[in-house]
PDB file of N, CA, C and O in Angstrom:
ATOM      1  N   MET A   1     -11.870  -2.993  56.311  1.00  0.00           N
ATOM      2  CA  MET A   1     -12.768  -2.245  55.452  1.00  0.00           C
ATOM      3  C   MET A   1     -12.000  -1.213  54.631  1.00  0.00           C
ATOM      4  O   MET A   1     -12.287  -1.007  53.452  1.00  0.00           O
ATOM      5  N   ASN A   2     -11.063  -0.596  55.238  1.00  0.00           N
ATOM      6  CA  ASN A   2     -10.265   0.398  54.575  1.00  0.00           C
ATOM      7  C   ASN A   2      -9.448  -0.224  53.436  1.00  0.00           C
ATOM      8  O   ASN A   2      -9.281   0.385  52.379  1.00  0.00           O
ATOM      9  N   LEU A   3      -8.952  -1.418  53.655  1.00  0.00           N
ATOM     10  CA  LEU A   3      -8.187  -2.137  52.645  1.00  0.00           C
ATOM     11  C   LEU A   3      -9.056  -2.447  51.428  1.00  0.00           C
ATOM     12  O   LEU A   3      -8.607  -2.334  50.288  1.00  0.00           O
ATOM     13  N   LYS A   4     -10.302  -2.838  51.685  1.00  0.00           N
ATOM     14  CA  LYS A   4     -11.234  -3.133  50.588  1.00  0.00           C
ATOM     15  C   LYS A   4     -11.479  -1.882  49.749  1.00  0.00           C
ATOM     16  O   LYS A   4     -11.523  -1.941  48.520  1.00  0.00           O
ATOM     17  N   GLN A   5     -11.633  -0.772  50.419  1.00  0.00           N
ATOM     18  CA  GLN A   5     -11.868   0.484  49.696  1.00  0.00           C
ATOM     19  C   GLN A   5     -10.647   0.851  48.839  1.00  0.00           C
ATOM     20  O   GLN A   5     -10.788   1.318  47.708  1.00  0.00           O
ATOM     21  N   GLU A   6      -9.480   0.637  49.384  1.00  0.00           N
ATOM     22  CA  GLU A   6      -8.241   0.916  48.644  1.00  0.00           C
ATOM     23  C   GLU A   6      -8.157   0.006  47.405  1.00  0.00           C
ATOM     24  O   GLU A   6      -7.813   0.458  46.313  1.00  0.00           O
ATOM     25  N   ILE A   7      -8.468  -1.248  47.591  1.00  0.00           N
ATOM     26  CA  ILE A   7      -8.431  -2.205  46.479  1.00  0.00           C
ATOM     27  C   ILE A   7      -9.445  -1.812  45.417  1.00  0.00           C
ATOM     28  O   ILE A   7      -9.129  -1.858  44.228  1.00  0.00           O
ATOM     29  N   LEU A   8     -10.645  -1.429  45.808  1.00  0.00           N
ATOM     30  CA  LEU A   8     -11.674  -1.012  44.849  1.00  0.00           C
ATOM     31  C   LEU A   8     -11.247   0.255  44.102  1.00  0.00           C
ATOM     32  O   LEU A   8     -11.488   0.400  42.903  1.00  0.00           O
ATOM     33  N   LYS A   9     -10.611   1.160  44.836  1.00  0.00           N
ATOM     34  CA  LYS A   9     -10.146   2.390  44.204  1.00  0.00           C
ATOM     35  C   LYS A   9      -9.064   2.093  43.161  1.00  0.00           C
ATOM     36  O   LYS A   9      -9.095   2.638  42.057  1.00  0.00           O
ATOM     37  N   VAL A  10      -8.124   1.240  43.510  1.00  0.00           N
ATOM     38  CA  VAL A  10      -7.061   0.857  42.574  1.00  0.00           C
ATOM     39  C   VAL A  10      -7.664   0.129  41.374  1.00  0.00           C
ATOM     40  O   VAL A  10      -7.267   0.367  40.233  1.00  0.00           O
ATOM     41  N   GLU A  11      -8.601  -0.737  41.629  1.00  0.00           N
ATOM     42  CA  GLU A  11      -9.264  -1.472  40.546  1.00  0.00           C
ATOM     43  C   GLU A  11      -9.988  -0.512  39.602  1.00  0.00           C
ATOM     44  O   GLU A  11      -9.917  -0.652  38.381  1.00  0.00           O
ATOM     45  N   SER A  12     -10.674   0.449  40.180  1.00  0.00           N
ATOM     46  CA  SER A  12     -11.377   1.436  39.374  1.00  0.00           C
ATOM     47  C   SER A  12     -10.398   2.256  38.529  1.00  0.00           C
ATOM     48  O   SER A  12     -10.643   2.497  37.347  1.00  0.00           O
ATOM     49  N   ASN A  13      -9.314   2.674  39.128  1.00  0.00           N
ATOM     50  CA  ASN A  13      -8.297   3.429  38.400  1.00  0.00           C
ATOM     51  C   ASN A  13      -7.693   2.605  37.263  1.00  0.00           C
ATOM     52  O   ASN A  13      -7.475   3.117  36.165  1.00  0.00           O
ATOM     53  N   LEU A  14      -7.432   1.349  37.528  1.00  0.00           N
ATOM     54  CA  LEU A  14      -6.873   0.476  36.498  1.00  0.00           C
ATOM     55  C   LEU A  14      -7.846   0.292  35.339  1.00  0.00           C
ATOM     56  O   LEU A  14      -7.438   0.283  34.177  1.00  0.00           O
ATOM     57  N   LYS A  15      -9.117   0.149  35.650  1.00  0.00           N
ATOM     58  CA  LYS A  15     -10.122   0.004  34.588  1.00  0.00           C
ATOM     59  C   LYS A  15     -10.178   1.257  33.726  1.00  0.00           C
ATOM     60  O   LYS A  15     -10.304   1.171  32.504  1.00  0.00           O
ATOM     61  N   GLN A  16     -10.085   2.425  34.362  1.00  0.00           N
ATOM     62  CA  GLN A  16     -10.092   3.683  33.595  1.00  0.00           C
ATOM     63  C   GLN A  16      -8.859   3.785  32.697  1.00  0.00           C
ATOM     64  O   GLN A  16      -8.951   4.204  31.543  1.00  0.00           O
ATOM     65  N   GLU A  17      -7.725   3.403  33.234  1.00  0.00           N
ATOM     66  CA  GLU A  17      -6.492   3.447  32.444  1.00  0.00           C
ATOM     67  C   GLU A  17      -6.560   2.473  31.265  1.00  0.00           C
ATOM     68  O   GLU A  17      -6.103   2.789  30.167  1.00  0.00           O
ATOM     69  N   ILE A  18      -7.119   1.318  31.494  1.00  0.00           N
ATOM     70  CA  ILE A  18      -7.277   0.327  30.424  1.00  0.00           C
ATOM     71  C   ILE A  18      -8.200   0.858  29.341  1.00  0.00           C
ATOM     72  O   ILE A  18      -7.943   0.661  28.154  1.00  0.00           O
ATOM     73  N   LEU A  19      -9.268   1.525  29.740  1.00  0.00           N
ATOM     74  CA  LEU A  19     -10.179   2.113  28.768  1.00  0.00           C
ATOM     75  C   LEU A  19      -9.475   3.203  27.944  1.00  0.00           C
ATOM     76  O   LEU A  19      -9.692   3.316  26.738  1.00  0.00           O
ATOM     77  N   LYS A  20      -8.642   3.989  28.604  1.00  0.00           N
ATOM     78  CA  LYS A  20      -7.890   5.023  27.894  1.00  0.00           C
ATOM     79  C   LYS A  20      -6.935   4.393  26.873  1.00  0.00           C
ATOM     80  O   LYS A  20      -6.824   4.858  25.739  1.00  0.00           O
ATOM     81  N   VAL A  21      -6.260   3.342  27.295  1.00  0.00           N
ATOM     82  CA  VAL A  21      -5.330   2.655  26.397  1.00  0.00           C
ATOM     83  C   VAL A  21      -6.096   2.045  25.220  1.00  0.00           C
ATOM     84  O   VAL A  21      -5.642   2.130  24.079  1.00  0.00           O
ATOM     85  N   ASP A  22      -7.241   1.436  25.486  1.00  0.00           N
ATOM     86  CA  ASP A  22      -8.061   0.870  24.411  1.00  0.00           C
ATOM     87  C   ASP A  22      -8.480   1.947  23.417  1.00  0.00           C
ATOM     88  O   ASP A  22      -8.474   1.727  22.206  1.00  0.00           O
ATOM     89  N   ASP A  23      -8.841   3.108  23.944  1.00  0.00           N
ATOM     90  CA  ASP A  23      -9.240   4.217  23.077  1.00  0.00           C
ATOM     91  C   ASP A  23      -8.067   4.659  22.200  1.00  0.00           C
ATOM     92  O   ASP A  23      -8.238   4.895  21.004  1.00  0.00           O
ATOM     93  N   ARG A  24      -6.896   4.770  22.784  1.00  0.00           N
ATOM     94  CA  ARG A  24      -5.703   5.165  22.020  1.00  0.00           C
ATOM     95  C   ARG A  24      -5.371   4.124  20.955  1.00  0.00           C
ATOM     96  O   ARG A  24      -5.033   4.475  19.825  1.00  0.00           O
ATOM     97  N   VAL A  25      -5.464   2.872  21.308  1.00  0.00           N
ATOM     98  CA  VAL A  25      -5.191   1.799  20.347  1.00  0.00           C
ATOM     99  C   VAL A  25      -6.189   1.861  19.194  1.00  0.00           C
ATOM    100  O   VAL A  25      -5.811   1.668  18.038  1.00  0.00           O
ATOM    101  N   SER A  26      -7.429   2.122  19.490  1.00  0.00           N
ATOM    102  CA  SER A  26      -8.447   2.239  18.444  1.00  0.00           C
ATOM    103  C   SER A  26      -8.135   3.394  17.506  1.00  0.00           C
ATOM    104  O   SER A  26      -8.268   3.261  16.289  1.00  0.00           O
ATOM    105  N   LYS A  27      -7.723   4.523  18.062  1.00  0.00           N
ATOM    106  CA  LYS A  27      -7.375   5.681  17.241  1.00  0.00           C
ATOM    107  C   LYS A  27      -6.176   5.374  16.343  1.00  0.00           C
ATOM    108  O   LYS A  27      -6.175   5.731  15.164  1.00  0.00           O
ATOM    109  N   VAL A  28      -5.174   4.723  16.888  1.00  0.00           N
ATOM    110  CA  VAL A  28      -3.994   4.359  16.101  1.00  0.00           C
ATOM    111  C   VAL A  28      -4.379   3.369  15.000  1.00  0.00           C
ATOM    112  O   VAL A  28      -3.879   3.455  13.878  1.00  0.00           O
ATOM    113  N   GLU A  29      -5.250   2.448  15.321  1.00  0.00           N
ATOM    114  CA  GLU A  29      -5.691   1.462  14.340  1.00  0.00           C
ATOM    115  C   GLU A  29      -6.402   2.143  13.172  1.00  0.00           C
ATOM    116  O   GLU A  29      -6.149   1.812  12.014  1.00  0.00           O
ATOM    117  N   VAL A  30      -7.286   3.086  13.469  1.00  0.00           N
ATOM    118  CA  VAL A  30      -7.995   3.820  12.414  1.00  0.00           C
ATOM    119  C   VAL A  30      -7.003   4.604  11.565  1.00  0.00           C
ATOM    120  O   VAL A  30      -7.098   4.617  10.338  1.00  0.00           O
ATOM    121  N   SER A  31      -6.055   5.255  12.220  1.00  0.00           N
ATOM    122  CA  SER A  31      -5.052   6.036  11.509  1.00  0.00           C
ATOM    123  C   SER A  31      -4.201   5.151  10.600  1.00  0.00           C
ATOM    124  O   SER A  31      -3.915   5.519   9.460  1.00  0.00           O
ATOM    125  N   LEU A  32      -3.801   3.996  11.099  1.00  0.00           N
ATOM    126  CA  LEU A  32      -2.999   3.074  10.300  1.00  0.00           C
ATOM    127  C   LEU A  32      -3.782   2.545   9.102  1.00  0.00           C
ATOM    128  O   LEU A  32      -3.231   2.403   8.011  1.00  0.00           O
ATOM    129  N   LYS A  33      -5.059   2.254   9.304  1.00  0.00           N
ATOM    130  CA  LYS A  33      -5.881   1.787   8.193  1.00  0.00           C
ATOM    131  C   LYS A  33      -5.983   2.849   7.101  1.00  0.00           C
ATOM    132  O   LYS A  33      -5.934   2.528   5.913  1.00  0.00           O
ATOM    133  N   GLN A  34      -6.124   4.104   7.498  1.00  0.00           N
ATOM    134  CA  GLN A  34      -6.184   5.197   6.525  1.00  0.00           C
ATOM    135  C   GLN A  34      -4.859   5.328   5.782  1.00  0.00           C
ATOM    136  O   GLN A  34      -4.841   5.506   4.564  1.00  0.00           O
ATOM    137  N   ASP A  35      -3.758   5.241   6.512  1.00  0.00           N
ATOM    138  CA  ASP A  35      -2.442   5.340   5.878  1.00  0.00           C
ATOM    139  C   ASP A  35      -2.225   4.191   4.899  1.00  0.00           C
ATOM    140  O   ASP A  35      -1.719   4.401   3.796  1.00  0.00           O
ATOM    141  N   ILE A  36      -2.599   2.998   5.292  1.00  0.00           N
ATOM    142  CA  ILE A  36      -2.446   1.835   4.417  1.00  0.00           C
ATOM    143  C   ILE A  36      -3.305   1.997   3.173  1.00  0.00           C
ATOM    144  O   ILE A  36      -2.880   1.644   2.073  1.00  0.00           O
ATOM    145  N   SER A  37      -4.496   2.521   3.337  1.00  0.00           N
ATOM    146  CA  SER A  37      -5.374   2.742   2.192  1.00  0.00           C
ATOM    147  C   SER A  37      -4.761   3.745   1.218  1.00  0.00           C
ATOM    148  O   SER A  37      -4.813   3.541   0.005  1.00  0.00           O
ATOM    149  N   LYS A  38      -4.183   4.825   1.739  1.00  0.00           N
ATOM    150  CA  LYS A  38      -3.535   5.826   0.885  1.00  0.00           C
ATOM    151  C   LYS A  38      -2.351   5.211   0.137  1.00  0.00           C
ATOM    152  O   LYS A  38      -2.184   5.433  -1.063  1.00  0.00           O
ATOM    153  N   ILE A  39      -1.543   4.448   0.845  1.00  0.00           N
ATOM    154  CA  ILE A  39      -0.376   3.821   0.228  1.00  0.00           C
ATOM    155  C   ILE A  39      -0.819   2.823  -0.839  1.00  0.00           C
ATOM    156  O   ILE A  39      -0.219   2.743  -1.911  1.00  0.00           O
ATOM    157  N   GLU A  40      -1.867   2.068  -0.540  1.00  0.00           N
ATOM    158  CA  GLU A  40      -2.373   1.079  -1.483  1.00  0.00           C
ATOM    159  C   GLU A  40      -2.852   1.746  -2.773  1.00  0.00           C
ATOM    160  O   GLU A  40      -2.546   1.268  -3.866  1.00  0.00           O
ATOM    161  N   SER A  41      -3.594   2.836  -2.656  1.00  0.00           N
ATOM    162  CA  SER A  41      -4.078   3.514  -3.857  1.00  0.00           C
ATOM    163  C   SER A  41      -2.915   4.125  -4.633  1.00  0.00           C
ATOM    164  O   SER A  41      -2.924   4.123  -5.864  1.00  0.00           O
ATOM    165  N   SER A  42      -1.923   4.642  -3.930  1.00  0.00           N
ATOM    166  CA  SER A  42      -0.739   5.192  -4.585  1.00  0.00           C
ATOM    167  C   SER A  42       0.024   4.104  -5.334  1.00  0.00           C
ATOM    168  O   SER A  42       0.480   4.320  -6.456  1.00  0.00           O
ATOM    169  N   LEU A  43       0.160   2.946  -4.717  1.00  0.00           N
ATOM    170  CA  LEU A  43       0.849   1.830  -5.368  1.00  0.00           C
ATOM    171  C   LEU A  43       0.099   1.358  -6.602  1.00  0.00           C
ATOM    172  O   LEU A  43       0.712   1.030  -7.618  1.00  0.00           O
ATOM    173  N   LYS A  44      -1.228   1.324  -6.518  1.00  0.00           N
ATOM    174  CA  LYS A  44      -2.013   0.909  -7.674  1.00  0.00           C
ATOM    175  C   LYS A  44      -1.805   1.874  -8.839  1.00  0.00           C
ATOM    176  O   LYS A  44      -1.672   1.442  -9.984  1.00  0.00           O
ATOM    177  N   ARG A  45      -1.777   3.179  -8.557  1.00  0.00           N
ATOM    178  CA  ARG A  45      -1.536   4.169  -9.606  1.00  0.00           C
ATOM    179  C   ARG A  45      -0.148   3.989 -10.216  1.00  0.00           C
ATOM    180  O   ARG A  45       0.018   4.022 -11.435  1.00  0.00           O
ATOM    181  N   ASP A  46       0.845   3.798  -9.349  1.00  0.00           N
ATOM    182  CA  ASP A  46       2.215   3.624  -9.837  1.00  0.00           C
ATOM    183  C   ASP A  46       2.344   2.362 -10.694  1.00  0.00           C
ATOM    184  O   ASP A  46       3.006   2.380 -11.731  1.00  0.00           O
ATOM    185  N   ILE A  47       1.728   1.295 -10.271  1.00  0.00           N
ATOM    186  CA  ILE A  47       1.767   0.045 -11.036  1.00  0.00           C
ATOM    187  C   ILE A  47       1.098   0.232 -12.381  1.00  0.00           C
ATOM    188  O   ILE A  47       1.577  -0.281 -13.392  1.00  0.00           O
ATOM    189  N   SER A  48      -0.003   0.961 -12.404  1.00  0.00           N
ATOM    190  CA  SER A  48      -0.697   1.222 -13.653  1.00  0.00           C
ATOM    191  C   SER A  48       0.187   2.021 -14.613  1.00  0.00           C
ATOM    192  O   SER A  48       0.233   1.727 -15.807  1.00  0.00           O
ATOM    193  N   LYS A  49       0.885   3.027 -14.091  1.00  0.00           N
ATOM    194  CA  LYS A  49       1.790   3.816 -14.921  1.00  0.00           C
ATOM    195  C   LYS A  49       2.931   2.963 -15.464  1.00  0.00           C
ATOM    196  O   LYS A  49       3.287   3.065 -16.638  1.00  0.00           O
ATOM    197  N   ILE A  50       3.498   2.126 -14.611  1.00  0.00           N
ATOM    198  CA  ILE A  50       4.599   1.263 -15.030  1.00  0.00           C
ATOM    199  C   ILE A  50       4.115   0.273 -16.083  1.00  0.00           C
ATOM    200  O   ILE A  50       4.827  -0.015 -17.045  1.00  0.00           O
ATOM    201  N   ASP A  51       2.908  -0.244 -15.901  1.00  0.00           N
ATOM    202  CA  ASP A  51       2.339  -1.179 -16.866  1.00  0.00           C
ATOM    203  C   ASP A  51       2.191  -0.518 -18.235  1.00  0.00           C
ATOM    204  O   ASP A  51       2.495  -1.133 -19.257  1.00  0.00           O
ATOM    205  N   ALA A  52       1.731   0.717 -18.259  1.00  0.00           N
ATOM    206  CA  ALA A  52       1.572   1.444 -19.523  1.00  0.00           C
ATOM    207  C   ALA A  52       2.938   1.672 -20.176  1.00  0.00           C
ATOM    208  O   ALA A  52       3.077   1.500 -21.387  1.00  0.00           O
ATOM    209  N   LYS A  53       3.942   2.056 -19.391  1.00  0.00           N
ATOM    210  CA  LYS A  53       5.283   2.256 -19.935  1.00  0.00           C
ATOM    211  C   LYS A  53       5.864   0.952 -20.452  1.00  0.00           C
ATOM    212  O   LYS A  53       6.505   0.927 -21.503  1.00  0.00           O
ATOM    213  N   PHE A  54       5.644  -0.129 -19.720  1.00  0.00           N
ATOM    214  CA  PHE A  54       6.141  -1.435 -20.143  1.00  0.00           C
ATOM    215  C   PHE A  54       5.488  -1.850 -21.455  1.00  0.00           C
ATOM    216  O   PHE A  54       6.149  -2.410 -22.329  1.00  0.00           O
ATOM    217  N   ASP A  55       4.204  -1.581 -21.593  1.00  0.00           N
ATOM    218  CA  ASP A  55       3.491  -1.933 -22.814  1.00  0.00           C
ATOM    219  C   ASP A  55       4.082  -1.195 -24.014  1.00  0.00           C
ATOM    220  O   ASP A  55       4.296  -1.794 -25.067  1.00  0.00           O
ATOM    221  N   LYS A  56       4.343   0.092 -23.859  1.00  0.00           N
ATOM    222  CA  LYS A  56       4.950   0.869 -24.947  1.00  0.00           C
ATOM    223  C   LYS A  56       6.347   0.347 -25.274  1.00  0.00           C
ATOM    224  O   LYS A  56       6.707   0.223 -26.444  1.00  0.00           O
ATOM    225  N   THR A  57       7.124   0.045 -24.257  1.00  0.00           N
ATOM    226  CA  THR A  57       8.471  -0.476 -24.463  1.00  0.00           C
ATOM    227  C   THR A  57       8.423  -1.828 -25.163  1.00  0.00           C
ATOM    228  O   THR A  57       9.236  -2.109 -26.043  1.00  0.00           O
ATOM    229  N   GLN A  58       7.482  -2.649 -24.774  1.00  0.00           N
ATOM    230  CA  GLN A  58       7.334  -3.972 -25.384  1.00  0.00           C
ATOM    231  C   GLN A  58       7.039  -3.836 -26.881  1.00  0.00           C
ATOM    232  O   GLN A  58       7.617  -4.558 -27.693  1.00  0.00           O
ATOM    233  N   TRP A  59       6.151  -2.925 -27.246  1.00  0.00           N
ATOM    234  CA  TRP A  59       5.836  -2.724 -28.659  1.00  0.00           C
ATOM    235  C   TRP A  59       7.044  -2.158 -29.410  1.00  0.00           C
ATOM    236  O   TRP A  59       7.263  -2.514 -30.567  1.00  0.00           O
ATOM    237  N   LEU A  60       7.816  -1.302 -28.789  1.00  0.00           N
ATOM    238  CA  LEU A  60       9.024  -0.768 -29.410  1.00  0.00           C
ATOM    239  C   LEU A  60      10.026  -1.886 -29.676  1.00  0.00           C
ATOM    240  O   LEU A  60      10.650  -1.922 -30.736  1.00  0.00           O
ATOM    241  N   ILE A  61      10.181  -2.785 -28.730  1.00  0.00           N
ATOM    242  CA  ILE A  61      11.094  -3.918 -28.902  1.00  0.00           C
ATOM    243  C   ILE A  61      10.619  -4.802 -30.056  1.00  0.00           C
ATOM    244  O   ILE A  61      11.425  -5.219 -30.888  1.00  0.00           O
ATOM    245  N   ILE A  62       9.334  -5.086 -30.110  1.00  0.00           N
ATOM    246  CA  ILE A  62       8.788  -5.924 -31.181  1.00  0.00           C
ATOM    247  C   ILE A  62       9.003  -5.245 -32.537  1.00  0.00           C
ATOM    248  O   ILE A  62       9.406  -5.899 -33.499  1.00  0.00           O
ATOM    249  N   ALA A  63       8.741  -3.954 -32.618  1.00  0.00           N
ATOM    250  CA  ALA A  63       8.933  -3.221 -33.879  1.00  0.00           C
ATOM    251  C   ALA A  63      10.397  -3.243 -34.300  1.00  0.00           C
ATOM    252  O   ALA A  63      10.699  -3.400 -35.483  1.00  0.00           O
ATOM    253  N   THR A  64      11.310  -3.088 -33.341  1.00  0.00           N
ATOM    254  CA  THR A  64      12.737  -3.119 -33.650  1.00  0.00           C
ATOM    255  C   THR A  64      13.150  -4.495 -34.161  1.00  0.00           C
ATOM    256  O   THR A  64      13.888  -4.593 -35.141  1.00  0.00           O
ATOM    257  N   ILE A  65      12.692  -5.537 -33.520  1.00  0.00           N
ATOM    258  CA  ILE A  65      13.012  -6.903 -33.953  1.00  0.00           C
ATOM    259  C   ILE A  65      12.474  -7.154 -35.353  1.00  0.00           C
ATOM    260  O   ILE A  65      13.166  -7.720 -36.199  1.00  0.00           O
ATOM    261  N   MET A  66      11.234  -6.732 -35.595  1.00  0.00           N
ATOM    262  CA  MET A  66      10.640  -6.934 -36.920  1.00  0.00           C
ATOM    263  C   MET A  66      11.425  -6.168 -37.982  1.00  0.00           C
ATOM    264  O   MET A  66      11.639  -6.679 -39.081  1.00  0.00           O
ATOM    265  N   THR A  67      11.853  -4.953 -37.666  1.00  0.00           N
ATOM    266  CA  THR A  67      12.630  -4.157 -38.611  1.00  0.00           C
ATOM    267  C   THR A  67      13.951  -4.839 -38.935  1.00  0.00           C
ATOM    268  O   THR A  67      14.345  -4.915 -40.099  1.00  0.00           O
ATOM    269  N   VAL A  68      14.629  -5.330 -37.914  1.00  0.00           N
ATOM    270  CA  VAL A  68      15.915  -6.005 -38.127  1.00  0.00           C
ATOM    271  C   VAL A  68      15.719  -7.277 -38.944  1.00  0.00           C
ATOM    272  O   VAL A  68      16.498  -7.550 -39.858  1.00  0.00           O
ATOM    273  N   LEU A  69      14.694  -8.052 -38.629  1.00  0.00           N
ATOM    274  CA  LEU A  69      14.466  -9.308 -39.332  1.00  0.00           C
ATOM    275  C   LEU A  69      13.995  -9.097 -40.765  1.00  0.00           C
ATOM    276  O   LEU A  69      14.338  -9.879 -41.652  1.00  0.00           O
ATOM    277  N   LEU A  70      13.217  -8.055 -40.997  1.00  0.00           N
ATOM    278  CA  LEU A  70      12.667  -7.841 -42.334  1.00  0.00           C
ATOM    279  C   LEU A  70      13.465  -6.837 -43.165  1.00  0.00           C
ATOM    280  O   LEU A  70      13.075  -6.503 -44.283  1.00  0.00           O
ATOM    281  N   LYS A  71      14.586  -6.355 -42.614  1.00  0.00           N
ATOM    282  CA  LYS A  71      15.396  -5.352 -43.298  1.00  0.00           C
ATOM    283  C   LYS A  71      15.817  -5.824 -44.678  1.00  0.00           C
ATOM    284  O   LYS A  71      15.634  -5.104 -45.659  1.00  0.00           O
ATOM    285  N   ASP A  72      16.371  -7.006 -44.768  1.00  0.00           N
ATOM    286  CA  ASP A  72      16.839  -7.518 -46.062  1.00  0.00           C
ATOM    287  C   ASP A  72      15.692  -7.680 -47.035  1.00  0.00           C
ATOM    288  O   ASP A  72      15.825  -7.378 -48.221  1.00  0.00           O
ATOM    289  N   TYR A  73      14.576  -8.154 -46.540  1.00  0.00           N
ATOM    290  CA  TYR A  73      13.411  -8.341 -47.411  1.00  0.00           C
ATOM    291  C   TYR A  73      12.917  -6.999 -47.929  1.00  0.00           C
ATOM    292  O   TYR A  73      12.590  -6.880 -49.110  1.00  0.00           O
ATOM    293  N   LEU A  74      12.857  -6.002 -47.083  1.00  0.00           N
ATOM    294  CA  LEU A  74      12.392  -4.672 -47.495  1.00  0.00           C
ATOM    295  C   LEU A  74      13.379  -4.024 -48.475  1.00  0.00           C
ATOM    296  O   LEU A  74      12.956  -3.375 -49.432  1.00  0.00           O
ATOM    297  N   LEU A  75      14.675  -4.189 -48.250  1.00  0.00           N
ATOM    298  CA  LEU A  75      15.694  -3.633 -49.150  1.00  0.00           C
ATOM    299  C   LEU A  75      15.634  -4.288 -50.525  1.00  0.00           C
ATOM    300  O   LEU A  75      15.850  -3.625 -51.539  1.00  0.00           O
ATOM    301  N   SER A  76      15.346  -5.578 -50.564  1.00  0.00           N
ATOM    302  CA  SER A  76      15.259  -6.272 -51.854  1.00  0.00           C
ATOM    303  C   SER A  76      14.026  -5.818 -52.641  1.00  0.00           C
ATOM    304  O   SER A  76      14.041  -5.841 -53.872  1.00  0.00           O
ATOM    305  N   LEU A  77      12.976  -5.412 -51.957  1.00  0.00           N
ATOM    306  CA  LEU A  77      11.791  -4.919 -52.649  1.00  0.00           C
ATOM    307  C   LEU A  77      12.040  -3.556 -53.280  1.00  0.00           C
ATOM    308  O   LEU A  77      11.477  -3.238 -54.328  1.00  0.00           O
ATOM    309  N   LEU A  78      12.879  -2.756 -52.644  1.00  0.00           N
ATOM    310  CA  LEU A  78      13.167  -1.410 -53.158  1.00  0.00           C
ATOM    311  C   LEU A  78      14.189  -1.511 -54.249  1.00  0.00           C
ATOM    312  O   LEU A  78      14.580  -0.495 -54.825  1.00  0.00           O
TER     313      LEU A  78
END
């Protein structure tokens, strides 16, 4: 009988420890989801900024190419 009580006590303790671990894992999971969300929004902002800079650079390249190609034509008009 004493052995059964010891086994039940150990089982009860193990269940409590498992519940504590589950709670900690849940907290870490929530924290990680929040961190990932912050990083994701930051990356989206950075990508948007880079896209805008790339767009301006692309137009500058096109304008430069057009100027070089049409230089002789423009000089002949003047």
